[in-house]
C-alpha positions as CSV (number, residue, x, y, z in Angstrom):
1,M,65.6,88.8,93.2
2,H,61.9,88.7,94.0
3,T,59.2,91.5,93.7
4,I,56.7,92.2,96.4
5,K,53.8,94.5,96.4
6,I,52.3,95.7,99.6
7,D,49.3,97.8,100.5
8,I,50.1,99.4,103.7
9,S,48.2,102.1,105.9
10,D,49.5,105.6,106.4
11,K,49.9,104.6,110.0
12,V,52.8,101.9,109.5
13,Y,54.2,103.4,106.3
14,D,57.3,105.3,108.1
15,N,58.0,102.2,110.2
16,V,58.0,99.9,107.0
17,M,60.2,102.1,104.9
18,F,62.6,102.7,107.9
19,F,63.0,99.1,108.2
20,L,63.3,98.7,104.2
21,N,65.9,101.2,104.0
22,S,68.0,99.7,106.8
23,L,68.6,96.5,104.7
24,P,71.8,96.4,102.6
25,K,71.3,98.4,99.5
26,K,73.0,95.9,97.1
27,D,70.4,93.3,98.2
28,I,67.1,95.4,97.9
29,K,66.1,98.1,95.5
30,L,63.2,100.5,96.6
31,Y,60.8,102.0,94.2
32,T,59.0,105.1,95.1
33,P,55.3,104.9,94.5
34,R,53.7,107.0,92.0
35,K,51.4,109.4,93.2
36,E,47.8,108.6,92.6
37,S,47.0,112.3,92.0
38,Q,49.4,112.6,88.9
39,E,47.6,114.4,86.3
40,K,47.1,112.9,82.9
41,L,48.3,114.3,79.9
42,T,44.9,115.2,78.5
43,D,44.1,117.1,81.7
44,F,47.2,119.3,81.2
45,F,45.8,120.1,77.7
46,H,42.2,120.9,78.7
47,A,43.7,123.3,81.1
48,S,46.0,124.7,79.0
49,P,45.5,128.8,78.0
50,L,46.1,127.7,74.4
51,Q,43.1,125.9,74.0
52,D,41.1,128.7,72.7
53,I,43.5,129.3,69.6
54,V,42.0,128.2,66.4
55,L,44.4,126.6,63.9
56,E,42.4,126.6,60.7
57,R,43.6,127.6,57.3
58,D,42.0,129.8,54.7
59,K,43.5,128.2,51.9
60,E,44.5,124.5,51.1
61,T,48.2,125.6,50.4
62,Y,50.5,128.0,52.3
63,K,51.7,130.1,49.6
64,D,53.3,132.9,51.5
65,R,56.7,131.4,51.8
66,I,56.5,129.4,48.3
67,N,58.6,130.9,45.7
68,L,56.4,130.9,42.6
């Protein structure tokens, strides 16, 4: 099995994919390309509504649930 990576224009993409899909499935495996506009995980957290929540502690030890 060999791997080929090609860059093709939008004009011929459908034709190339039609050709590749017409080949025997046992002899070829197609990988769908990842979208370049895929968001990064950091972008998700920057846009999160939870970003304004402050998670600071008043005390060093959380004693509200510790049995003393």
